[in-house]
N, C-alpha and C positions, 0 to 999 in steps of 0.2 A: 504494500500500500504506500503510495506516494505521500510524503510528509508535506503539510501545509507550510508555505514559506513564512519564516519569522518576520515580524513587523518591527523589529528593533535592530540596531546596528551591532555587528559582531566585534568591531574594533575595540581594543582595550581602552577603558575609561570613557568611551563615547556613550551618551545617554539618548541619542536620537531614536525616537520611536517608543520610548518607555512612557508608560502612563504617568500623568502628572508633571511631565517635563515640558516646560514652555521654551519655544525657540523664537528668535527674532524673525525668522522666515521659515516657510515650509521647506523641508529638505527631502530630497529624493533618496529612496533606498534602492540599491541595485542588486539584482540576483547575482550569485557567484557562478563561475564557469562550470558547466556540466562535465567538461573534460577533466579527469582527475589530475593529470599532469599540470595543467594550468591552475587548477584549484590549489595544488600544493605550493605553487609559486605565490599565490595570494596569501596562503596560510603562513608561509615563511616571512613575507613582508609585514604581516599584521602582528606577529610576535605574541600569540596567545598560547602559552604553554599549558594552560588549564583546560582548554576546550578545543577540540578539532573543528576545522572549518568544514561543515557538511553542506550537502546540496541545497538544503532548505534555509541556509543562513542568508543574511543580507548585509550589505555594507553601504553606508551612506556616502553622499557625494563629498563630504568634508575630507575624506581620506584619499581623494584623487586630485591630480593636477587638472587645471582647466582644459588642457589639450585632450583629455579623455572624456569630456562631458559634452554631449550634443544638446544644445538649447534651441536651435533653430533649424528649419528646413531652408535651404538656400537654392533658389531657382533663377534661371535667366528667362525673363518674359519680355518680348519685344526689345531684346538687346539690353535690358536693365536688370540689375540684381534685385531680387525680391526676397525678403526674409519673412518667413512665417514661423512664429513662435510655436514650438512643440507644446502640446497640452501638458506633458510631463517630460522633464529632461531624461535623456537616455545616456548610457555609456557606450563608448566605441567598443567594437569587438576585441580590440587589443589592449583594453584598459587594464592597468595594474595599480593597486593601491600603493602609494609611496609616501603619503603624508599621515602622520599620527599626531594630531594636535593635542590630544589628551594624554600623551605618553612622553617620556623623556625624548628630547630632541634628537639624540644620537640614534634612536631607533628608526627615524624617518630615513628614507632612501633618496639621495639627491640624484636626479636624472641629468644627463647632459642636455644642453640647450637644444631646442627643436631646430632641425636643419632647415635652412632656406631652400625651398624646392628648386631643383636644378632646371635650367632652361633647356627645353628640348625642341627639336624641329617638329613642325606639325605633322602628325601621322597621315599617311596616304590611305584614304578610305574610298573604295569604289563608289561611284554614284555622285549625285550633286553634293557640293560642299557648302557649308554654311559659314559665313565669315564672322558670326557672333562670337563673342568671347567665351572661352570654355567655361563650363559651369562646374564648380566644385560643389557637389550636392551637400556634403557634410564634412566635418573634420576627418571622417573616416577616410576620405580620399587624399589625405595628406601623407606625411612620412611615416609609414609603418616600419621601415627598415631600422629606425633608431632603437627599436625594442629588441635587444639581443637575448632576452630570456624567454621568448615564446617561440617554440619551434614545431608546433603541431601542424597537421596537414592544412588546417583552415587558414593559417597565415604563411604557408609555404609560397614560394614564387609561382606565379601563374604560368601555366602551360596550356597549349591548345587542347590537349585531351581532357583536362579538368574544366576548361572553359565550356566544354560541351555537356558537362554533368553538374551544373550549378543547381542548388536548391531553389525552387521557384516559390513565389509568394502564395500560390494556391495550385491545386491540381488542374485548373483550367488554363494555365499557361503551357505553351508548347515550345519546343526548341527545333530549329530548322538549320540545315546546312545547304549551301549553294555552291555550284561548280565555280572554281576560280576565286572563291571568297575565303580568305584565311581567317576564319572566325565563325561565329554562330549568331543566329538571330532568335531572340525570345519574343513571343507574341502572346497577347491576350486577344482573342477573336470573338466576333459576334456572328451568329447564324440566323439567316432569314429562312425559316422552314418552308415558306411558300415557294421561293425561287431557288433554294439550295445555295444561295450566295453566302460566302464566308468573307468577312472583312476584318481587318486588324484594327482594333481600337487602340491598343498600345503595342509598341514594338521597341525593343532594345537591341541595337546592332553592336555586337562585341567583336572588334577586329584586332588581331594580334599585330600591333604596329612594329614592335621590336621584340627581341628575345625577352621572355618573362615579363612582358608588359602589354596591356591591351588598352585600346581606346574604346569608349562606348558612346553611343548617341541614342537618346531616347526620343521617340516620336509619340504624339498623342493625336489620334485622328489625322495622321499624315503630316502633322506640324512638329518641327523639332523644338523640344522644350528643355533639354538638358544634355550636357556632354561632359566628358572628363577622361581621366586616365586611372586605371586600376592595376595593381601589382600583386594582389593576393586574391584567393578564392573568396574570402570574407568581404573584401571591397567590392568584388564583382556581384556578390549576392546582395550587398547593401544597395547597389545601383538598381538591381531588379526590384527590391523592396520599395525603394523610392519611387520607381516608375509606377508601381501599383497604387501609390498614395496621391499622385497628382489629381487634383479636382478638375474634372472635365467640364468645360464651359457648356451650359445647357442650350446655348443658341439664343437667337433673338425672338423668334416666333415659331409656334408649332404649325406644321403644314395642315393640321386639322382645323386651325382657326382662320387661316387665310390661304387661298390658292395662288399659284404662280400667275394665273390670268389676272388677278387683282393687283399685281405689282406693276409699277411703271417700268418702262424700258430701262431707265437709269438704275432703279433698284435691282432689277433682274441681273444687270451687268455687275452689280456689287455683291451679290449674294450667291450662295451655293446651298444645296439641300443635302443634309446628312442625318441619318437616323430619325427622319421625320421632323426635322427642325431646319429653319433657315439660319444660316451663318453668314456673317460678313466674310468675304474672301480674305480679309486681312486679320481675321481673328487669330489670336495666338494659340487657341485651343485649350488653354487652362484658365482657371479663375482662382482668386485668392481665398474665396469663401463659398460655401455651398449656397445655392439659391435656385429659384425657379426661373422659367423663361421670362425675359423682360426685354421690351423693344428698345428702351433707351440706351442700353449698353452696346448694341451692335447695329441696329438698323437706323442709320442717320442719313 
């Protein structure tokens, strides 16, 4: 029987999550790694000789450097960076607790400064290129290589064979390979049971740009919404997870409320029909918040 995750921090001297303890702000509790080898690394860094770090334990954000905490989703929409606050902060997959504010200072582990990302030539990806600035979806896309104490397969260098076997956000995602394309394409598709037509709502193109590094580009309804570089399996899987969380623009008007014959020639030239809704041809495909169809945002 799986144990229920504890709601207080495992770190020595920390009172986060305990009943009756007031904090200046609400702190997040992070689950510990399921992989035993990584969990042992956490246990060693946390210096608790009286209690083992078990799978149902939790560690609060005070024990981690900021580089390991994800507070925003970062997207590129219409060429501009848009930050959307996460409802609850999350930790990066390579996070390791190194700060023990309630224990003697010598027990904390001082990490080397985070490396400045190296400049690389733009990867060559078949098909149309987008000149928008590359989107770093989260700090997970930054420098994983600085962590020399994590060596499991999830953080191993990326290769073409494991790029084809990523864990997908749900069973409805599919992976495809194409002749002459050094990479894979992951898609979430829609089926029209009347016509048998299958269309891709979301697609993530993963291309092996150089040895042990891949570029990815995310499309929503055929519109590019995010891109970046990944060097580990976990980074690639995080890119897929991010793709599943983009909020799809609902469109301007439903085709059931107005027909194409009722639109002016000018409006017809500015709109396109997709999934039973009218969209402005310049629509970025995403929205910053969920909502219903509304004419003022697209049909101008």
